[in-house]
C-alpha positions, -999 to +999 in steps of 0.1 A: +000-001+001+015+036-008+016+062+015-005+093+008+011+120-011+016+154+000+031+185-012+072+180-013+085+188+020+053+186+040+050+160+065+023+132+058+022+117+094+008+138+123+033+161+144+044+140+177+065+160+198+091+142+216+092+136+256+117+160+275+144+132+277+140+128+241+143+167+233+174+170+255+189+142+233+178+162+201+193+194+215+228+176+221+224+165+184+209+131+189+186+115+164+149+111+173+128+080+164+112+080+132+076+089+148+091+123+158+100+129+121+073+155+110+083+172+145+117+180+134+105+192+102+081+216+121+108+226+147+131+237+118+106+256+097+081+272+120+083+308+124+104+307+155+130+282+143+158+305+149+148+310+187+146+271+190+180+270+175+193+296+202+176+276+230+191+243+217+226+260+214+221+274+253+211+240+264+245+226+248+263+254+266+249+246+299+271+219+306+306+232+301+292+267+317+280+249+350+314+229+351+333+262+348+312+279+373+317+248+396+350+234+391+373+263+383+397+272+415+391+309+411+371+340+422+335+341+411+342+373+392+369+354+371+343+324+368+315+346+355+339+362+329+352+329+314+315+315+313+303+345+296+332+346+271+324+314+263+287+317+259+295+348+235+321+328+215+298+296+213+266+319+202+286+335+175+294+303+161+263+287+167+246+319+148+270+317+119+261+281+114+227+282+123+212+274+085+236+244+081+227+230+119+192+230+112+193+213+077+215+187+093+190+180+116+165+178+088+186+154+070+190+131+101+153+130+103+152+117+067+144+145+046+165+154+016+192+184+021+175+218+016+141+209+026+140+230+056+152+263+036+127+255+008+098+255+035+111+284+052+115+303+017+082+292+008+063+304+039+082+337+036+072+344+001+036+334+010+036+359+042+050+385+017+024+381-009-003+384+019+014+414+030+017+430-004-021+421-008-033+438+025-011+469+016-029+471-019-061+469-004-052+495+023-039+522-005-070+513-027-091+522+003-071+554+011-074+563-028-112+558-026-116+579+007-095+607-009-117+605-042-148+606-021-135+636-003-123+658-036-149+644-060-125+634-084 
């Protein structure tokens, strides 16, 4: 029996959110079971995909930051400065390679490379089109009000 076909890049199966322990595994770069495949695509293509990536990065950084803050034999100010510098540098790298990292997650979930970016691009163009139509309608409404006031 064949699977129902959907638009390319759109999950045909329901979106199943992983349990907290599985999400932690996913945040650290682990592969989720196949039932969470569509959630990975949702996670990497929703409007807040970039914020989700930042949260995953901060979760990854929590382990070394906690280690620095508890194990380094120095004053608390120095520990905090080291931890802050580490977070700053790690976030620079995390944000610089955000698209590649997200695409890698989608590929690990079983989708072709470029799927997440294509879906985000399609969503952006749809939103842009809707915004353009809204602005055109508003401009037409203003023009009609102007014509009514001036009698032209």
